[in-house]
C-alpha positions as CSV (number, residue, x, y, z in Angstrom):
1,M,-0.1,0.2,-0.1
2,R,1.2,3.5,-0.6
3,L,2.6,5.5,2.2
4,A,-0.1,8.2,1.9
5,K,-2.8,5.3,1.5
6,Y,-1.3,3.6,4.8
7,L,-1.1,6.7,6.9
8,A,-5.0,7.8,5.9
9,H,-6.1,4.1,6.7
10,S,-4.4,4.5,9.9
11,G,-6.7,7.4,11.2
12,V,-3.7,9.8,11.1
13,A,-5.0,12.3,8.6
14,S,-6.9,12.6,5.3
15,R,-5.1,11.5,2.0
16,R,-4.2,15.2,1.0
17,K,-2.9,15.8,4.5
18,A,-1.1,12.8,4.8
19,E,1.0,13.7,1.6
20,Q,1.4,17.3,3.2
21,L,3.2,15.1,6.3
22,I,5.4,13.0,4.1
23,T,6.6,16.0,2.4
24,S,7.5,18.0,5.2
25,G,9.6,15.4,6.6
26,R,7.7,14.1,9.5
27,V,7.2,10.4,8.6
28,T,10.2,7.7,8.7
29,L,10.8,4.3,8.1
30,K,12.6,2.4,10.3
31,G,14.2,5.8,11.5
32,E,14.7,7.2,8.3
33,P,13.1,10.1,7.1
34,I,11.0,9.2,3.7
35,T,9.4,12.3,1.6
36,D,7.9,9.9,-1.3
37,P,4.0,9.6,-0.7
38,A,4.1,6.4,-3.4
39,R,6.5,4.4,-1.3
40,D,4.9,1.2,-0.8
41,V,4.5,0.1,2.8
42,D,2.8,-2.4,5.2
43,E,3.1,-3.2,8.8
44,S,5.9,-4.4,8.8
45,S,8.0,-0.9,7.5
46,G,8.3,0.6,10.6
47,V,5.9,3.5,9.9
48,E,6.3,6.7,11.9
49,V,4.7,9.8,12.1
50,D,6.8,12.3,14.6
51,G,8.2,9.6,16.4
52,D,5.1,7.5,17.4
53,A,4.5,4.5,15.5
54,V,1.9,4.0,13.1
55,K,-0.4,0.9,12.8
56,P,-4.0,0.5,11.0
57,E,-7.2,0.7,12.7
58,P,-10.6,-0.6,12.2
59,R,-12.5,2.3,10.4
60,E,-15.3,4.0,11.8
61,V,-17.6,6.5,10.4
62,W,-20.1,8.9,12.8
63,V,-22.7,11.2,12.2
64,V,-22.8,14.0,14.8
65,N,-25.6,16.9,15.4
66,K,-22.9,19.9,16.0
67,P,-24.4,22.4,18.6
68,L,-23.3,26.5,18.5
69,D,-20.2,26.9,19.7
70,V,-18.6,23.7,19.5
71,V,-15.5,23.7,17.1
72,S,-14.9,21.2,14.0
73,T,-11.3,20.3,14.8
74,A,-9.9,17.2,16.2
75,R,-8.6,19.2,19.3
76,E,-9.7,22.7,20.7
77,P,-6.6,24.5,22.2
78,G,-9.1,26.9,23.5
79,S,-12.1,27.1,25.9
80,R,-14.7,25.8,23.6
81,R,-15.7,21.9,23.1
82,A,-14.2,19.8,19.8
83,V,-16.9,18.1,18.1
84,T,-15.0,15.0,18.7
85,D,-15.7,15.3,22.3
86,L,-19.4,14.2,21.4
87,V,-18.4,10.8,20.0
88,P,-18.2,7.8,22.5
89,S,-14.6,6.5,20.5
90,K,-11.5,5.8,21.3
91,R,-10.3,5.8,17.7
92,R,-8.3,9.2,16.1
93,L,-11.3,10.7,14.7
94,Y,-11.5,13.7,12.6
95,P,-13.8,16.1,11.0
96,V,-14.7,15.4,7.4
97,G,-14.8,19.3,6.2
98,R,-15.6,21.9,8.4
99,L,-18.7,23.5,10.3
100,D,-18.0,26.6,11.9
101,A,-18.4,27.4,15.5
102,D,-21.6,29.4,14.8
103,S,-23.1,26.8,12.3
104,T,-24.9,23.9,13.7
105,G,-25.9,20.7,12.2
106,L,-24.4,17.6,10.3
107,I,-20.8,16.6,10.4
108,L,-19.2,13.6,9.8
109,L,-16.3,12.1,12.2
110,T,-13.9,9.4,10.6
111,N,-10.8,7.9,10.8
112,D,-10.9,6.6,7.0
113,G,-8.7,9.0,5.1
114,E,-9.8,7.8,1.8
115,L,-13.5,8.2,2.6
116,A,-12.6,11.6,3.8
117,N,-10.8,12.8,1.1
118,R,-13.7,11.8,-1.5
119,L,-16.5,13.1,0.6
120,T,-14.2,16.5,0.5
121,H,-12.7,16.7,-2.7
122,P,-14.1,18.7,-5.8
123,R,-13.8,16.0,-8.3
124,Y,-16.6,13.9,-6.6
125,G,-19.0,16.7,-5.8
126,V,-20.8,15.2,-3.1
127,E,-23.9,17.5,-2.1
128,R,-24.2,19.3,1.3
129,T,-27.8,20.9,2.1
130,Y,-28.2,23.7,4.4
131,R,-30.8,25.8,5.9
132,A,-30.0,29.3,6.3
133,T,-32.0,32.2,7.7
134,L,-30.9,35.5,6.5
135,R,-31.2,39.0,7.7
136,R,-33.6,40.1,5.3
137,S,-36.4,38.1,3.1
138,P,-34.8,37.3,-0.7
139,S,-36.1,37.9,-3.5
140,D,-36.8,35.8,-6.7
141,S,-34.3,37.2,-8.4
142,D,-31.7,36.8,-5.5
143,L,-32.6,33.1,-5.2
144,A,-32.3,32.8,-9.3
145,R,-28.6,34.1,-8.6
146,L,-27.7,31.4,-6.2
147,R,-29.2,28.8,-8.2
148,R,-27.3,30.1,-11.2
149,G,-24.0,30.4,-9.3
150,V,-22.5,33.6,-7.9
151,R,-18.9,35.1,-7.9
152,L,-16.6,34.8,-5.2
153,E,-13.3,36.3,-4.5
154,D,-12.0,32.5,-5.4
155,G,-14.1,32.1,-8.2
156,P,-17.9,31.6,-9.2
157,T,-19.7,29.1,-7.0
158,R,-21.3,26.1,-9.1
159,P,-25.1,26.2,-9.9
160,A,-27.0,25.6,-6.5
161,V,-30.5,23.9,-5.5
162,V,-32.3,26.6,-3.8
163,S,-35.8,26.8,-2.0
164,R,-37.6,29.3,0.1
165,A,-37.9,27.8,3.9
166,G,-40.3,30.3,5.3
167,R,-40.3,34.2,5.1
168,R,-36.5,34.7,5.6
169,G,-35.1,31.0,5.5
170,I,-33.9,29.1,2.6
171,E,-32.6,25.6,1.5
172,L,-29.8,25.4,-0.3
173,T,-27.9,22.1,-1.8
174,I,-24.5,22.4,-3.1
175,R,-21.7,20.4,-4.5
176,E,-18.6,22.3,-3.1
177,G,-17.3,23.0,0.3
178,R,-15.7,26.2,0.2
179,N,-14.5,28.0,3.3
180,R,-17.9,29.8,4.7
181,Q,-19.4,29.1,1.4
182,V,-23.0,29.5,2.3
183,R,-22.6,32.9,4.3
184,R,-20.4,34.0,1.2
185,M,-23.2,33.3,-1.1
186,A,-25.6,34.9,1.1
187,E,-23.1,38.4,1.2
188,A,-22.8,38.3,-2.7
189,I,-26.7,38.7,-3.1
190,G,-26.4,41.8,-0.8
191,N,-27.6,40.0,2.6
192,E,-26.3,38.1,5.4
193,V,-26.6,34.4,6.8
194,V,-28.0,35.2,10.8
195,A,-28.4,31.3,11.5
196,L,-27.2,28.2,9.4
197,Q,-27.9,24.7,9.5
198,R,-26.5,21.5,7.7
199,T,-29.1,19.1,7.5
200,G,-27.8,16.7,5.1
201,F,-24.2,15.3,3.7
202,G,-24.5,13.1,0.7
203,P,-27.5,10.4,1.4
204,L,-27.3,11.1,5.2
205,R,-30.0,13.6,7.0
206,L,-29.7,14.7,10.6
207,E,-33.5,13.1,10.8
208,R,-34.3,12.3,14.5
209,L,-30.8,13.2,15.7
210,S,-30.7,15.3,18.7
211,E,-28.5,18.1,19.2
212,G,-25.1,17.2,20.4
213,E,-26.1,13.6,20.0
214,A,-23.9,11.4,17.7
215,R,-24.5,7.6,16.4
216,R,-22.1,5.6,14.3
217,L,-23.0,4.9,10.7
218,S,-24.9,1.3,9.6
219,G,-23.3,-0.8,7.1
220,A,-26.0,0.2,4.5
221,E,-25.6,3.6,5.0
222,L,-22.0,3.6,4.6
223,K,-22.3,1.7,1.3
224,R,-24.7,4.4,0.4
225,L,-22.0,7.0,1.3
226,W,-19.4,5.3,-0.6
227,K,-21.3,5.4,-3.7
228,D,-22.2,9.0,-3.4
229,A,-18.5,9.4,-3.1
230,G,-17.9,7.5,-6.5
231,R,-16.9,4.2,-5.2
232,D,-19.0,1.1,-4.8
233,E,-18.0,-0.5,-1.0
């Protein structure tokens, strides 16, 4: 197995972040630094990251209903709670994508780097659905602009599926995961998001998962998630 994939399967990081760890010289094989992410390795290769041995571990995927002021990081150096604290697992889990501390809703945690990479890579276009409350009621032309795509400082967005959800609310489905994208899309039409909840990720929905609760995905759910990520599992 290639080194970057081995690190991802071991729960160290996503595939892309694993490649960064390797090229930065933090990974060794039997004490010797290695900077080639394509190097073939196995459990007998003596892989270490920052001096700690790395072994593959059983893969887990959890869905969490993230509350306000919980951060989407594996560790929170400040006083706010980390989303990983909400999951009753001993694995080294990390978030798939991010939700800002002032956003709520569905977020996935996993130690499966390959799955995390596929779910967040623009190539696979996995859907994310949000319910946003805006400062002002959007006009029909505002919604039409969001559906066509709006121009942000890092380029135009892809067309979105947008519908009304109350006087100031919208439900929006996108296939990108840019930083604070929904909030910036609202700003692009001269509005502002005052509350934001992610309600769907790929085939998954919050449904009856209460705020702050987490549950591990079933085998059937994992199969559907992998299918949305471009591979049958």
